[in-house]
MILUMLO-936229 format. One record per residue (C-alpha): x, y, z; residue in three letters; residue number from 0. Coordinates in steps of 0.02 Angstrom, whole numbers, plus 50000, padded with zeros to 5 digits. Example, Ala and Ser with C-alpha at 12.3 -4.5 7.8 and 13.67 -1.06 7.14 Angstrom:
// MILUMLO-936229
+-------+-------+-------+-----+-----+
|    px |    py |    pz |  aa |   i |
+-------+-------+-------+-----+-----+
| 50615 | 49775 | 50390 | Ala |   0 |
| 50684 | 49947 | 50357 | Ser |   1 |
+-------+-------+-------+-----+-----+
END
This chain:
// MILUMLO-936229
+-------+-------+-------+-----+-----+
|    px |    py |    pz |  aa |   i |
+-------+-------+-------+-----+-----+
| 44976 | 40985 | 50391 | Met |   0 |
| 44808 | 41068 | 50355 | Ser |   1 |
| 44651 | 40972 | 50307 | Ser |   2 |
| 44662 | 41054 | 50135 | Ala |   3 |
| 44837 | 40984 | 50109 | Glu |   4 |
| 44784 | 40813 | 50174 | Gln |   5 |
| 44648 | 40804 | 50041 | Ser |   6 |
| 44787 | 40780 | 49912 | Val |   7 |
| 44886 | 40623 | 49950 | His |   8 |
| 44971 | 40471 | 49876 | Phe |   9 |
| 44885 | 40303 | 49876 | Arg |  10 |
| 44956 | 40149 | 49790 | Asp |  11 |
| 45090 | 40256 | 49707 | Gly |  12 |
| 44967 | 40378 | 49628 | Ser |  13 |
| 44908 | 40550 | 49682 | Leu |  14 |
| 44729 | 40563 | 49741 | His |  15 |
| 44615 | 40705 | 49793 | Ile |  16 |
| 44503 | 40640 | 49932 | Glu |  17 |
| 44454 | 40464 | 49872 | Gly |  18 |
| 44477 | 40491 | 49685 | Val |  19 |
| 44634 | 40456 | 49584 | Ala |  20 |
| 44690 | 40602 | 49477 | Leu |  21 |
| 44730 | 40477 | 49340 | Glu |  22 |
| 44545 | 40430 | 49337 | Asp |  23 |
| 44494 | 40612 | 49328 | Ile |  24 |
| 44610 | 40639 | 49180 | Ala |  25 |
| 44536 | 40488 | 49091 | Arg |  26 |
| 44357 | 40545 | 49120 | Arg |  27 |
| 44370 | 40732 | 49093 | Phe |  28 |
| 44533 | 40762 | 48998 | Gly |  29 |
| 44668 | 40890 | 49035 | Thr |  30 |
| 44699 | 41025 | 49080 | Pro |  31 |
| 44567 | 41034 | 49216 | Cys |  32 |
| 44547 | 41112 | 49386 | Tyr |  33 |
| 44506 | 40991 | 49527 | Val |  34 |
| 44436 | 41044 | 49696 | Tyr |  35 |
| 44405 | 40955 | 49860 | Ser |  36 |
| 44238 | 40986 | 49944 | Arg |  37 |
| 44307 | 40923 | 50110 | Ala |  38 |
| 44448 | 41051 | 50102 | Ala |  39 |
| 44327 | 41192 | 50062 | Leu |  40 |
| 44217 | 41142 | 50209 | Thr |  41 |
| 44363 | 41125 | 50328 | Ser |  42 |
| 44434 | 41294 | 50281 | Ala |  43 |
| 44267 | 41379 | 50310 | Tyr |  44 |
| 44248 | 41290 | 50478 | Ala |  45 |
| 44416 | 41362 | 50533 | Ser |  46 |
| 44350 | 41538 | 50510 | Trp |  47 |
| 44183 | 41499 | 50591 | Arg |  48 |
| 44266 | 41419 | 50742 | Glu |  49 |
| 44388 | 41565 | 50762 | Ala |  50 |
| 44239 | 41683 | 50768 | Leu |  51 |
| 44129 | 41576 | 50881 | Ala |  52 |
| 44038 | 41678 | 51012 | Gly |  53 |
| 44063 | 41841 | 50917 | Arg |  54 |
| 43937 | 41948 | 50823 | Arg |  55 |
| 44028 | 41912 | 50663 | Ala |  56 |
| 43994 | 41866 | 50483 | Ser |  57 |
| 44101 | 41784 | 50349 | Ile |  58 |
| 44080 | 41849 | 50171 | Cys |  59 |
| 44175 | 41740 | 50048 | Tyr |  60 |
| 44271 | 41844 | 49919 | Ala |  61 |
| 44193 | 41782 | 49757 | Val |  62 |
| 44338 | 41843 | 49649 | Lys |  63 |
| 44450 | 41705 | 49718 | Ala |  64 |
| 44347 | 41566 | 49638 | Asn |  65 |
| 44173 | 41604 | 49569 | Ser |  66 |
| 44116 | 41434 | 49505 | Asn |  67 |
| 43931 | 41411 | 49546 | Leu |  68 |
| 43962 | 41246 | 49635 | Ala |  69 |
| 44095 | 41325 | 49746 | Ile |  70 |
| 43977 | 41467 | 49789 | Leu |  71 |
| 43841 | 41338 | 49823 | Asp |  72 |
| 43954 | 41246 | 49946 | Val |  73 |
| 43986 | 41406 | 50043 | Phe |  74 |
| 43804 | 41462 | 50037 | Ala |  75 |
| 43752 | 41295 | 50112 | Arg |  76 |
| 43880 | 41322 | 50250 | Leu |  77 |
| 43799 | 41489 | 50292 | Gly |  78 |
| 43924 | 41606 | 50212 | Ser |  79 |
| 43888 | 41781 | 50151 | Gly |  80 |
| 43979 | 41848 | 49998 | Phe |  81 |
| 44093 | 41991 | 49948 | Asp |  82 |
| 44071 | 42043 | 49766 | Ile |  83 |
| 44157 | 42169 | 49652 | Val |  84 |
| 44043 | 42166 | 49499 | Ser |  85 |
| 43866 | 42144 | 49439 | Gly |  86 |
| 43918 | 41979 | 49362 | Gly |  87 |
| 43976 | 41914 | 49529 | Glu |  88 |
| 43810 | 41967 | 49606 | Leu |  89 |
| 43717 | 41868 | 49473 | Ala |  90 |
| 43825 | 41715 | 49511 | Arg |  91 |
| 43791 | 41727 | 49698 | Val |  92 |
| 43603 | 41735 | 49671 | Leu |  93 |
| 43599 | 41590 | 49547 | Val |  94 |
| 43705 | 41486 | 49667 | Ala |  95 |
| 43582 | 41511 | 49810 | Gly |  96 |
| 43671 | 41650 | 49903 | Gly |  97 |
| 43574 | 41789 | 49985 | Gln |  98 |
| 43588 | 41969 | 49927 | Ala |  99 |
| 43548 | 42022 | 50105 | Ser | 100 |
| 43712 | 41940 | 50159 | Arg | 101 |
| 43815 | 42011 | 50016 | Thr | 102 |
| 43929 | 42164 | 50017 | Val | 103 |
| 43973 | 42255 | 49856 | Phe | 104 |
| 44154 | 42314 | 49849 | Ser | 105 |
| 44258 | 42382 | 49704 | Gly | 106 |
| 44319 | 42550 | 49641 | Val | 107 |
| 44219 | 42563 | 49479 | Gly | 108 |
| 44037 | 42517 | 49509 | Lys | 109 |
| 43932 | 42566 | 49359 | Ser | 110 |
| 43758 | 42642 | 49367 | Thr | 111 |
| 43684 | 42479 | 49301 | Ala | 112 |
| 43776 | 42378 | 49434 | Glu | 113 |
| 43717 | 42494 | 49572 | Met | 114 |
| 43539 | 42479 | 49509 | Arg | 115 |
| 43546 | 42290 | 49503 | Ala | 116 |
| 43620 | 42279 | 49678 | Ala | 117 |
| 43489 | 42397 | 49750 | Leu | 118 |
| 43348 | 42297 | 49670 | Glu | 119 |
| 43421 | 42135 | 49736 | Ala | 120 |
| 43437 | 42208 | 49911 | Gly | 121 |
| 43624 | 42193 | 49946 | Val | 122 |
| 43672 | 42215 | 50127 | His | 123 |
| 43798 | 42354 | 50099 | Cys | 124 |
| 43895 | 42451 | 49968 | Phe | 125 |
| 44078 | 42476 | 50014 | Asn | 126 |
| 44101 | 42648 | 49937 | Val | 127 |
| 44278 | 42690 | 49878 | Glu | 128 |
| 44271 | 42873 | 49823 | Ser | 129 |
| 44178 | 43036 | 49844 | Ala | 130 |
| 44121 | 43024 | 49662 | Ala | 131 |
| 44048 | 42851 | 49691 | Glu | 132 |
| 43956 | 42916 | 49844 | Leu | 133 |
| 43870 | 43049 | 49739 | Glu | 134 |
| 43824 | 42927 | 49601 | Arg | 135 |
| 43754 | 42800 | 49722 | Leu | 136 |
| 43648 | 42933 | 49807 | Asn | 137 |
| 43579 | 42985 | 49637 | Ser | 138 |
| 43544 | 42808 | 49579 | Val | 139 |
| 43458 | 42762 | 49742 | Ala | 140 |
| 43352 | 42919 | 49737 | Gly | 141 |
| 43297 | 42884 | 49558 | Ala | 142 |
| 43233 | 42714 | 49614 | His | 143 |
| 43151 | 42770 | 49776 | Gly | 144 |
| 43276 | 42680 | 49886 | Lys | 145 |
| 43406 | 42716 | 50019 | Arg | 146 |
| 43572 | 42633 | 49986 | Ala | 147 |
| 43660 | 42555 | 50137 | Pro | 148 |
| 43842 | 42606 | 50138 | Ile | 149 |
| 44011 | 42589 | 50221 | Ala | 150 |
| 44159 | 42693 | 50168 | Leu | 151 |
| 44311 | 42591 | 50125 | Arg | 152 |
| 44451 | 42685 | 50210 | Val | 153 |
| 44634 | 42668 | 50164 | Asn | 154 |
| 44733 | 42655 | 50326 | Pro | 155 |
| 44903 | 42669 | 50239 | Asp | 156 |
| 44966 | 42509 | 50321 | Val | 157 |
| 45103 | 42407 | 50235 | Asp | 158 |
| 45033 | 42229 | 50218 | Pro | 159 |
| 45205 | 42155 | 50181 | Lys | 160 |
| 45148 | 42063 | 50025 | Thr | 161 |
| 45176 | 42070 | 49837 | His | 162 |
| 45148 | 42249 | 49774 | Pro | 163 |
| 45017 | 42191 | 49648 | Tyr | 164 |
| 44906 | 42124 | 49788 | Ile | 165 |
| 44938 | 42264 | 49912 | Ser | 166 |
| 44781 | 42370 | 49931 | Thr | 167 |
| 44798 | 42472 | 50090 | Gly | 168 |
| 44937 | 42597 | 50053 | Leu | 169 |
| 44909 | 42779 | 50011 | Arg | 170 |
| 44973 | 42751 | 49834 | Lys | 171 |
| 44849 | 42611 | 49795 | Asn | 172 |
| 44691 | 42643 | 49694 | Lys | 173 |
| 44578 | 42571 | 49828 | Phe | 174 |
| 44482 | 42659 | 49963 | Gly | 175 |
| 44467 | 42835 | 50033 | Ile | 176 |
| 44614 | 42923 | 50112 | Ala | 177 |
| 44605 | 42901 | 50300 | Phe | 178 |
| 44621 | 43087 | 50331 | Glu | 179 |
| 44470 | 43122 | 50218 | Asp | 180 |
| 44353 | 42997 | 50299 | Ala | 181 |
| 44276 | 43105 | 50436 | Ile | 182 |
| 44225 | 43242 | 50314 | Ala | 183 |
| 44157 | 43117 | 50189 | Leu | 184 |
| 44053 | 43028 | 50321 | Tyr | 185 |
| 43980 | 43196 | 50370 | Ala | 186 |
| 43938 | 43228 | 50188 | His | 187 |
| 43860 | 43055 | 50170 | Ala | 188 |
| 43749 | 43088 | 50320 | Arg | 189 |
| 43680 | 43241 | 50231 | Ala | 190 |
| 43633 | 43143 | 50074 | Leu | 191 |
| 43451 | 43092 | 50079 | Ala | 192 |
| 43464 | 42926 | 49989 | Asn | 193 |
| 43606 | 42846 | 50088 | Leu | 194 |
| 43605 | 42751 | 50252 | Glu | 195 |
| 43772 | 42741 | 50342 | Ile | 196 |
| 43803 | 42568 | 50414 | Arg | 197 |
| 43989 | 42542 | 50437 | Gly | 198 |
| 44172 | 42558 | 50394 | Ile | 199 |
| 44263 | 42443 | 50274 | Ala | 200 |
| 44450 | 42412 | 50263 | Cys | 201 |
| 44553 | 42288 | 50162 | His | 202 |
| 44742 | 42303 | 50158 | Ile | 203 |
| 44795 | 42164 | 50040 | Gly | 204 |
| 44807 | 41980 | 49999 | Ser | 205 |
| 44922 | 41833 | 50044 | Gln | 206 |
| 44954 | 41907 | 50216 | Leu | 207 |
| 45063 | 41799 | 50329 | Leu | 208 |
| 45091 | 41915 | 50477 | Asp | 209 |
| 44946 | 41969 | 50592 | Pro | 210 |
| 45032 | 42133 | 50635 | Ala | 211 |
| 44973 | 42235 | 50484 | Pro | 212 |
| 44789 | 42190 | 50504 | Ile | 213 |
| 44802 | 42223 | 50690 | Ala | 214 |
| 44875 | 42396 | 50652 | Glu | 215 |
| 44737 | 42430 | 50525 | Ala | 216 |
| 44605 | 42375 | 50652 | Thr | 217 |
| 44670 | 42498 | 50780 | Ala | 218 |
| 44654 | 42639 | 50654 | Lys | 219 |
| 44478 | 42585 | 50605 | Val | 220 |
| 44423 | 42579 | 50787 | Leu | 221 |
| 44493 | 42752 | 50818 | Gly | 222 |
| 44396 | 42817 | 50669 | Leu | 223 |
| 44236 | 42731 | 50727 | Ala | 224 |
| 44253 | 42815 | 50898 | Asp | 225 |
| 44278 | 42986 | 50818 | Arg | 226 |
| 44123 | 42959 | 50712 | Leu | 227 |
| 44022 | 42906 | 50864 | Ala | 228 |
| 44075 | 43067 | 50951 | Ala | 229 |
| 44004 | 43160 | 50801 | Asp | 230 |
| 43839 | 43066 | 50815 | Gly | 231 |
| 43871 | 42940 | 50676 | Ile | 232 |
| 43842 | 42768 | 50751 | Glu | 233 |
| 43903 | 42620 | 50650 | Leu | 234 |
| 43824 | 42447 | 50651 | Thr | 235 |
| 43972 | 42350 | 50579 | His | 236 |
| 44159 | 42350 | 50551 | Leu | 237 |
| 44218 | 42262 | 50392 | Asp | 238 |
| 44401 | 42215 | 50413 | Leu | 239 |
| 44425 | 42128 | 50246 | Gly | 240 |
| 44513 | 41963 | 50215 | Gly | 241 |
| 44685 | 41927 | 50146 | Gly | 242 |
| 44749 | 41784 | 50255 | Leu | 243 |
| 44882 | 41692 | 50154 | Gly | 244 |
| 44912 | 41508 | 50120 | Ile | 245 |
| 45063 | 41396 | 50098 | Arg | 246 |
| 45122 | 41388 | 49918 | Tyr | 247 |
| 45303 | 41338 | 49950 | Arg | 248 |
| 45383 | 41363 | 50120 | Asp | 249 |
| 45270 | 41497 | 50192 | Glu | 250 |
| 45207 | 41470 | 50369 | Ala | 251 |
| 45040 | 41561 | 50377 | Pro | 252 |
| 44963 | 41569 | 50550 | Pro | 253 |
| 44804 | 41471 | 50583 | Pro | 254 |
| 44647 | 41575 | 50567 | Val | 255 |
| 44627 | 41588 | 50756 | Ala | 256 |
| 44806 | 41648 | 50774 | Gly | 257 |
| 44789 | 41773 | 50634 | Tyr | 258 |
| 44630 | 41847 | 50708 | Leu | 259 |
| 44685 | 41843 | 50891 | Ala | 260 |
| 44764 | 42018 | 50898 | Pro | 261 |
| 44616 | 42088 | 50801 | Val | 262 |
| 44483 | 42008 | 50910 | Leu | 263 |
| 44575 | 42064 | 51068 | Ala | 264 |
| 44548 | 42244 | 51014 | Gln | 265 |
| 44364 | 42213 | 50981 | Leu | 266 |
| 44320 | 42153 | 51156 | Glu | 267 |
| 44170 | 42250 | 51221 | Gly | 268 |
| 44130 | 42333 | 51054 | Arg | 269 |
| 43948 | 42342 | 51002 | Arg | 270 |
| 43977 | 42336 | 50815 | Glu | 271 |
| 43959 | 42174 | 50717 | Glu | 272 |
| 44124 | 42123 | 50636 | Ile | 273 |
| 44142 | 42057 | 50459 | Arg | 274 |
| 44283 | 41970 | 50368 | Phe | 275 |
| 44301 | 41933 | 50181 | Glu | 276 |
| 44417 | 41783 | 50160 | Pro | 277 |
| 44448 | 41714 | 49987 | Gly | 278 |
| 44618 | 41633 | 49958 | Arg | 279 |
| 44621 | 41551 | 50130 | Ser | 280 |
| 44456 | 41463 | 50092 | Leu | 281 |
| 44492 | 41398 | 49918 | Val | 282 |
| 44678 | 41412 | 49878 | Gly | 283 |
| 44739 | 41246 | 49946 | Asn | 284 |
| 44575 | 41159 | 49905 | Ala | 285 |
| 44613 | 41151 | 49719 | Gly | 286 |
| 44744 | 41099 | 49592 | Leu | 287 |
| 44772 | 41111 | 49406 | Leu | 288 |
| 44793 | 40942 | 49321 | Leu | 289 |
| 44896 | 40943 | 49162 | Thr | 290 |
| 44984 | 40817 | 49048 | Arg | 291 |
| 45161 | 40826 | 48978 | Ile | 292 |
| 45158 | 40839 | 48789 | Glu | 293 |
| 45346 | 40843 | 48760 | Tyr | 294 |
| 45510 | 40838 | 48854 | Leu | 295 |
| 45630 | 40956 | 48767 | Lys | 296 |
| 45814 | 40948 | 48816 | His | 297 |
| 45933 | 41091 | 48778 | Gly | 298 |
| 46110 | 41147 | 48811 | Ala | 299 |
| 46059 | 41272 | 48946 | Glu | 300 |
| 45883 | 41221 | 48997 | Lys | 301 |
| 45765 | 41074 | 48990 | Asn | 302 |
| 45580 | 41100 | 48962 | Phe | 303 |
| 45428 | 40998 | 49008 | Ala | 304 |
| 45298 | 41062 | 48886 | Val | 305 |
| 45124 | 41031 | 48957 | Val | 306 |
| 44948 | 41056 | 48892 | Asp | 307 |
| 44908 | 41190 | 49024 | Ala | 308 |
| 44975 | 41366 | 48998 | Ala | 309 |
| 44979 | 41543 | 49063 | Met | 310 |
| 44802 | 41568 | 48998 | Asn | 311 |
| 44745 | 41432 | 49119 | Asp | 312 |
| 44849 | 41487 | 49269 | Leu | 313 |
| 44917 | 41663 | 49250 | Thr | 314 |
| 44988 | 41688 | 49425 | Arg | 315 |
| 45165 | 41628 | 49385 | Pro | 316 |
| 45178 | 41745 | 49234 | Ala | 317 |
| 45089 | 41889 | 49322 | Leu | 318 |
| 45169 | 41884 | 49495 | Tyr | 319 |
| 45313 | 41762 | 49469 | Asp | 320 |
| 45209 | 41658 | 49591 | Ala | 321 |
| 45269 | 41487 | 49647 | Phe | 322 |
| 45157 | 41333 | 49638 | His | 323 |
| 45221 | 41163 | 49691 | Glu | 324 |
| 45218 | 41041 | 49545 | Ile | 325 |
| 45199 | 40857 | 49584 | Gln | 326 |
| 45202 | 40708 | 49465 | Pro | 327 |
| 45039 | 40613 | 49483 | Val | 328 |
| 45129 | 40445 | 49469 | Ala | 329 |
| 45316 | 40470 | 49496 | Pro | 330 |
| 45425 | 40354 | 49393 | Arg | 331 |
| 45579 | 40258 | 49450 | Pro | 332 |
| 45687 | 40355 | 49329 | Val | 333 |
| 45824 | 40482 | 49355 | Ala | 334 |
| 45763 | 40655 | 49398 | Thr | 335 |
| 45798 | 40802 | 49286 | Cys | 336 |
| 45775 | 40988 | 49309 | Arg | 337 |
| 45642 | 41062 | 49197 | Tyr | 338 |
| 45555 | 41225 | 49166 | Asp | 339 |
| 45372 | 41177 | 49158 | Val | 340 |
| 45299 | 41278 | 49014 | Val | 341 |
| 45143 | 41284 | 48908 | Gly | 342 |
| 45106 | 41297 | 48721 | Pro | 343 |
| 45061 | 41483 | 48723 | Val | 344 |
| 45168 | 41592 | 48609 | Cys | 345 |
| 45247 | 41698 | 48747 | Glu | 346 |
| 45414 | 41680 | 48834 | Ser | 347 |
| 45321 | 41717 | 48995 | Gly | 348 |
| 45215 | 41560 | 48973 | Asp | 349 |
| 45281 | 41458 | 49118 | Phe | 350 |
| 45204 | 41368 | 49266 | Leu | 351 |
| 45364 | 41331 | 49358 | Gly | 352 |
| 45551 | 41358 | 49340 | His | 353 |
| 45691 | 41235 | 49378 | Asp | 354 |
| 45586 | 41092 | 49448 | Arg | 355 |
| 45666 | 40924 | 49483 | Glu | 356 |
| 45549 | 40793 | 49410 | Leu | 357 |
| 45558 | 40606 | 49373 | Ala | 358 |
| 45441 | 40602 | 49223 | Val | 359 |
| 45418 | 40550 | 49044 | Glu | 360 |
| 45314 | 40623 | 48902 | Ala | 361 |
| 45130 | 40583 | 48928 | Gly | 362 |
| 45141 | 40590 | 49118 | Asp | 363 |
| 45019 | 40692 | 49222 | Leu | 364 |
| 45072 | 40836 | 49334 | Leu | 365 |
| 44972 | 40915 | 49475 | Ala | 366 |
| 45001 | 41101 | 49499 | Ile | 367 |
| 44953 | 41125 | 49680 | Leu | 368 |
| 44874 | 41267 | 49779 | Ser | 369 |
| 44781 | 41326 | 49623 | Ala | 370 |
| 44606 | 41343 | 49694 | Gly | 371 |
| 44616 | 41533 | 49711 | Ala | 372 |
| 44641 | 41655 | 49567 | Tyr | 373 |
| 44663 | 41512 | 49445 | Gly | 374 |
| 44508 | 41484 | 49341 | Met | 375 |
| 44439 | 41657 | 49382 | Thr | 376 |
| 44592 | 41740 | 49302 | Met | 377 |
| 44603 | 41622 | 49153 | Ser | 378 |
| 44582 | 41681 | 48973 | Ser | 379 |
| 44563 | 41620 | 48795 | Asn | 380 |
| 44730 | 41687 | 48733 | Tyr | 381 |
| 44788 | 41596 | 48576 | Asn | 382 |
| 44606 | 41541 | 48554 | Thr | 383 |
| 44627 | 41410 | 48689 | Arg | 384 |
| 44467 | 41343 | 48767 | Pro | 385 |
| 44466 | 41364 | 48955 | Arg | 386 |
| 44487 | 41210 | 49063 | Ala | 387 |
| 44353 | 41101 | 49138 | Ala | 388 |
| 44322 | 41109 | 49327 | Glu | 389 |
| 44292 | 40956 | 49435 | Ile | 390 |
| 44230 | 40946 | 49615 | Leu | 391 |
| 44277 | 40792 | 49716 | Val | 392 |
| 44165 | 40741 | 49861 | Asp | 393 |
| 44230 | 40584 | 49945 | Gly | 394 |
| 44238 | 40449 | 49812 | Ser | 395 |
| 44136 | 40549 | 49685 | Gln | 396 |
| 44200 | 40670 | 49553 | Ala | 397 |
| 44077 | 40787 | 49470 | Arg | 398 |
| 44110 | 40904 | 49324 | Gln | 399 |
| 44054 | 41076 | 49381 | Ile | 400 |
| 44108 | 41167 | 49223 | Arg | 401 |
| 44134 | 41081 | 49057 | Arg | 402 |
| 44277 | 41123 | 48944 | Arg | 403 |
| 44242 | 41258 | 48814 | Glu | 404 |
| 44244 | 41218 | 48630 | Thr | 405 |
| 44337 | 41319 | 48500 | Val | 406 |
| 44172 | 41358 | 48413 | Glu | 407 |
| 44105 | 41437 | 48572 | Glu | 408 |
| 44254 | 41555 | 48576 | Leu | 409 |
| 44202 | 41643 | 48415 | Phe | 410 |
| 44013 | 41617 | 48428 | Ala | 411 |
| 43988 | 41802 | 48468 | Leu | 412 |
| 44094 | 41861 | 48322 | Glu | 413 |
| 44054 | 41885 | 48138 | Thr | 414 |
| 44148 | 41898 | 47974 | Thr | 415 |
| 44129 | 42050 | 47862 | Leu | 416 |
| 43991 | 42054 | 47731 | Pro | 417 |
+-------+-------+-------+-----+-----+
END
């Protein structure tokens, strides 16, 4: 069992996260709310750092997985760099104490304003994803008297063996530059006055459970780096992305060291710095969504546990048909029943779990586990529902790191007609 999973445990018949009872968190902060373990975040980061010990390597946390300022602060204090995909994420990193000089800017649709802000902040590298972006970045940098540091994100056309919505390294995906076009585009980049070539970037997908695809992608990246060196283009770093998966149900993801072993074996003797951009593996099992049962609804074909969380709070089940374990916070000595756990949102797709065997009554609390990644960051205000509070537990202390929105805040930017 991982340290992240150990942070959630039963004590005296009630579920705790670290030293704090989830029942106490519900009383203090209400539901639904996201709850994170600082110890689990720290342990997950340490696994990556230890796997890369002795290497010229950097870890850039993928902000999109969970962008709360306190979470970013935890990683910044641990020495992490950051991987961003928007100007908003850059602003978050800087406010949270992260360093622009240790931040890489990925994403297929960088605007002129975002490029300008990143150049002014001094980001370490732009991961460029198209020929058109390369031209725009050269123009923006020139207009501001700067040289933009770049890597081309190449698409190695490797099957990551994951859900198609989170696969990013195939030829049909929107991400990256076709592998066969990379040599010519690097040559073109070298001729542009306002760009400085630093590396290659590659990211093949998320929730990866098999090291073979990233090992295959690494081999292709190294071959490309050697061809570039033969053409006089020396690279300073190789960015191999992130994507290591976690256990949601019965998956058996390798430990970080095992996942990286076939990659690091290929990198022996290389001069380039290596970079990884983990997200889910750092935060996924460090968080849960705490929700309360409003009603138990029994029917001829299905039974429903209607809770106060919904697809607007955790969209992964509706979006990917993703599985999250659902655990009663204080199981009751009553007969179990199979329920679909659903929310109040007016959509048939508003579910958090299908066919779960639970011993519960109305008013009970449920913990939806492994919700630290792509939970709050993907939430919305559909049905004019305020987004949940976020809580960080550190030992025996629980701190609110994002308060719950109010309904009035949801329409504060709107106006009625005159």
